[in-house]
N, C-alpha and C positions, 0 to 999 in steps of 0.2 A: 634398563628394562630387562636385561639378561636374567633369565630364570623366572621372570614375573609374567603374569597374565597381562596382555595389552588390550585395552578397550579402544576400538576404532570404528570407522564407518565401513559398511559393506553393502553392496546392492544384492538383496536376497530375492531369489525367485521362489515365491510361496506356492504358486500353482501354475500349471501349464498355460502358456500363452497370455498370462496376465502381466502387466507392467512390473518391472523389478521395483522393490521397495527399499529405500535407504534406511538402514537400521544400525544401531550400535551393537556390535558383536564383541564377544570376548574371544581372544585368540591365545590359546595355551602356548607355553614354551615348547620348543622343539624337543622331541625325544630322540632315542638312539638313531643315528644315521639320518637325521632330519635337520633342516635349516629353516629359520624364520626370516622371511624376506619382506622388506618395505617396498611395496609396489609404487613406482612413480608414474608409469604410463602403461596402459593396457589397450588392446584393440579388440574389435569384435570380429570373430571369424564365423563363417556360416555354420560350423559345427555347434557353436554355442546356441545359435538360433534353432537349429535342428532339435537339440535336446531340451531347449526351453519350450518349443511347441509340443514335444513328446507325442507326436502323432503315430510313430512306429516303434517307440521304445517304452521301456518300463518307466513310468513317471516316478522319479525319485526326489520328491520335494519335502520340505524346503531345501534349497540347494544354492550354493554360491558358485555360479558359473565363471567362465573366463579362463583362457589358457595361452593367450599371446600377450606377453608382457615383458617389461624390463624394470629392474630396481636394484637394490643393494641388500646384502646380507646384514640382518640386524643381530642375530645370534645363531650359534650352532649347537647341535645336540651332541651327545656322547658318540665317540667314534668317528666324528667328521674331522678329517685331517687336511683335505685339499681345498677347503673353503674357510674363510674367516670373516668376522664382521668388517663391513666396509667394502668387500668385493662387489664389483658390478656384475650382475648376472642376468641371464634369461632363464626363467623356469620353462621346462619343456614337457609336453603331454605324454611323452614316452621317455624311457630312460636307458641308462648304460651302467649296469652293476660292475662291469669289468671282469667278472669271474665266470659267467656261464659260457657254454659252447658258442652261442651267438656272439657274445662280446669278444670272445677269443678269436673268432673267425674274421678274416679281412673282408669277407664277402657279405656279411650280414650285419644289420643294425637292430635285429628283433630280439632284444634282451628278454630272457626267460622270466626274470624277476619283475621287471619294470615296464614291460610292453603295455601299450594302451589298454585300459580296462574301463569301459564306460559305465559298468555296473558298480564299481567300487566306490563306496561313499565315505570310507574312513581311511586311515593311514595303514600301510602294510605292517608296520611294527606291531601294532596291537589291535587293528581293526576299528579303533576309536576315532571320532572326529576331534579336530583341534579347535573347531568353532562352536560357540554356543551363544544363545540369547536367553537370559534369565534361567540359566542352568539346563536348558533344553538343547541337545546337539543339532547342528545344522550340517547337512550333507556336503561333502567335498565333491569336486568334479575334475576328473582326469588327473587327480593328484596335484592340481595346480591352484584352482579357485582364485583367479587373479582379480575378480571384481570385489576386492577387499583391500583396504589400505595396507594391511599386513596379512600374510598367508604363510602356511607351513608346508614345505615340500621335501620329499625324499632327496637326499644330497645327490643321488644318481640321476635325478631329473633336473639338475641345475648346471647350466653352462656358464663358466666364468669367462668374461669377455674383457676386451680392451677398455680401461676406464675412460679413455678419451672419446669413445664412440657415443654419439648422442642417443640416449635411450628412447627419446620420442620418435626416432626413425628406426633404429635397429630392433625395437620390440617386435616388429612384424616378421623378423627372421625366425622367430621361435615356432612358427607353424606353417601357414599357407605358402609363404614365399619360398621357404626351403624345400617344401614338398614338391612344388612345380619346378623350381630351379634344378634340384638334384635329379628329378625324373629325366630331365634332358641331359644335363652334364654328366651325371654318374651312371645312368642306366641306358638311355637311348644313344648317348655318345656320338652325336653327328660329327662328321669330319668337316673341316673348313670347305665351304663351297657346296655342301650338300643341301637338299631340300627337306623341310620339316613341316608336317601338318599338325596343328594343335586343335583338338576338339574340345570346345567349351572355353569361352573367354572371360570367365570369372577371375578372381584373384589368382587361383592356382594355375589356370591356363595362361594367364598373362605372365606369370613367373616362369612357366615352361617356355613361353616365347622369348622372354628375357634370356633364358639359358641358351636358346638357339641363336639369339643375337650375339651373345658372348662367344659362342663356339664358332661364329663366322659363317652361319648358314646363308646360302645365297637367296633362297626363297623360303618364306615362312607363311604358310597358308592357314588362316584362321577359319574355323568352322563353328558357326553358332546360329541359333534360331532367332536371336535378337539383333536386328540390324543396327540398333543404337550403339552396340558395343564395338562396331567396326572402326569408327573414327578414333575412339580412345585407344584401340589396340595398335594403331600405327606407331604410337609413342614407344611401344615395346618391341618394335622391329617387324611387326606383321606386315607383309608386303601385298598379300592378296586375300580375298574373302570368299567364302562359300556359305550361302544360306540354303540348307537342304530344302526349305519350303519353296525355293524359287526354281527347283529342277524337277523334271518328271522322270528322272532316272536315279538309281542309287548313287549316293554321294561318293562311294568308292570308285564308281565308274567315271563320275565327273572329274575326280582328282586324277585318276589314271590318264584321262584324256588331256588334262591340263599339263601333265608332267611326263608325257611320253612313257607311260607304263607304270607310273606310281612314284610316290615320294620315297626318299631314302629312309626317313624316320617319321614316326607319328607318335604323339602323346595324347592319351585320352583322359580328359579331366572333368567328365560330367557324371559318371556313375550310371549312365544309361546303357543298358545292354546293347541296344541298337547301335549306339555310338561306338561301343567296344568292337563290335563286328566290323563296322565301317573303318575304324582306325586300323584294325588288323589287315583287312582286305585291300586297303588303299596303298599299302607299302609295296615297293618294287620286288618282284621275284628275284631270287639269287642273293640278295643282301639286305633286303628291307627289314627293319626292326620296329615293332610297335610296342609301346609301353602303356600299361593300364595304371592309372592313378585314382580315378573316381571310385567311390565306394558304392557298390550295388545294394539293392534291397536284399533281405536275407533269403528270399525264395527264388531269386533270379538265376537263370542259367542261359547260356547262349551256345549256338552251334555254328561251326564253320567246317567246310569240307576239308578232310585230311590232306588233300592235294595242296591246299594253301601252305601247309607246313612242308610237305615233300618238295614243293617248288622253292624251298630255301627262304621262306619268310620266318621271322622269329617273333614270338609273342612273349613279352615279359611283364611281370608285375613289379610294383615298387611300393615301399612303405616309407613315408617321411623322406622321400628323395634319396634313400639309401645312406643318409647321413647318420653317423653315431652322434648322439646329442652332445656329450661332453668333449669328445675328441675332435669332432669336425665343425660344430657350429661356430666356435670362435674364429675359424678360418673364413666362414661365410661373412662374418662381420668385418674381417680384414679386407675382403673383396670390396666391400662398401667403402671402407676407409681409404683404400687404394684407388677409388673411383673406377673400378672395373664393373661394379654393380650399382645400378641407380635405384634407390628406394623411394625417393620423394614422389615419383610419379604414381606409386601405388597408393599414396595417402591422399584421399580426396576430401576428407572432413576431419574436424577436430571438435570435440565437445568436452565441457567440464564434467567431472564425475557425477555431479548432482543432476546432470541431464543425460545420463547414460541411456535412458529409453529412446532418446532421439537417434542414437546409433542403430538401434533395432529398426526404427522407422525407415532410416536411410537404406538399410540392407533389404528390408522387406519390399521397398519400392524399387529396388534395383538401381538406386542412385549412387551407391558408394562402392569403391573397391575395398578400401580400408579406412575405417574411422578410428582415429586415435582418441582415447579417453584419458584426460589429464587428471590424475588422482588428487592432487593438491587443490583443485579448483572446484 
């Protein structure tokens, strides 16, 4: 198939909020600095649902969504030297070109060339789509478009991983899991025995709690408006729960009273401005660190009194858990292989590719953390 067009199945979103349609698509060969990947397993992330609903974004349809996946390289384009056919890989929604100031910096993972771009519908090399149906182009999504049996991805967005790692488990490492895990381990950096509050107990928040568990936190306080999530969260090391609706005082005050002045670290995973303020103001003065992970609406702003900073609290932001995709993600997979990281508990459902719309139903009903979609089925 090298150098040839591949015809395969893809789940195409033709319009906002309407069920995906299984279509036969043509997938062009990879061009310069691109690889074509056979996707074996993909999972549904809330970001896919967000852009499928297109309530606050530019509707860019028809589109092949999907960005959490695992598979192997089918063929490589010109100039690709670090990947070859047969390599087991995870496509990633952001990239690492290796050459820009961000990639050269030890502190940043925000590549100038390959940073997430939700509006881009073609490939960087020529702006064209590699997908078509009857000669008409189909838009890409996040440079990954994994709801297709084959996809074309820039080589800087591809992490080569241990071929022994089960792709039906480690595929979830490519987005939400790493985002939450890294926010705790790489940015909040709790010390052993410290307390951590996690705001929002969806997949990313549970991954942040998993990071706190791995770091040896003594108390992990989960904050969520949905009491159904609390029981599940115990599996991820969460020791106590706060539902803001059950208190007549601000959550930051509730947490400060529970912890003798505030938690040592907090991680906010909701995107709610109110939760961001609460997460910042609930950390202990003198050494508390709050990390923002959730993505706010574009017109959002929040305010907090400058004294909260002057009293030696730190507020940080993070993108993709501060992991560099090509350099660091293979190491996250190794954490799983070494049994330091538990992935199975994140996977609540599995569906065949032909029933991909069920995965959307599970997420919209709040029933799933991660649903694995098996491409060959």
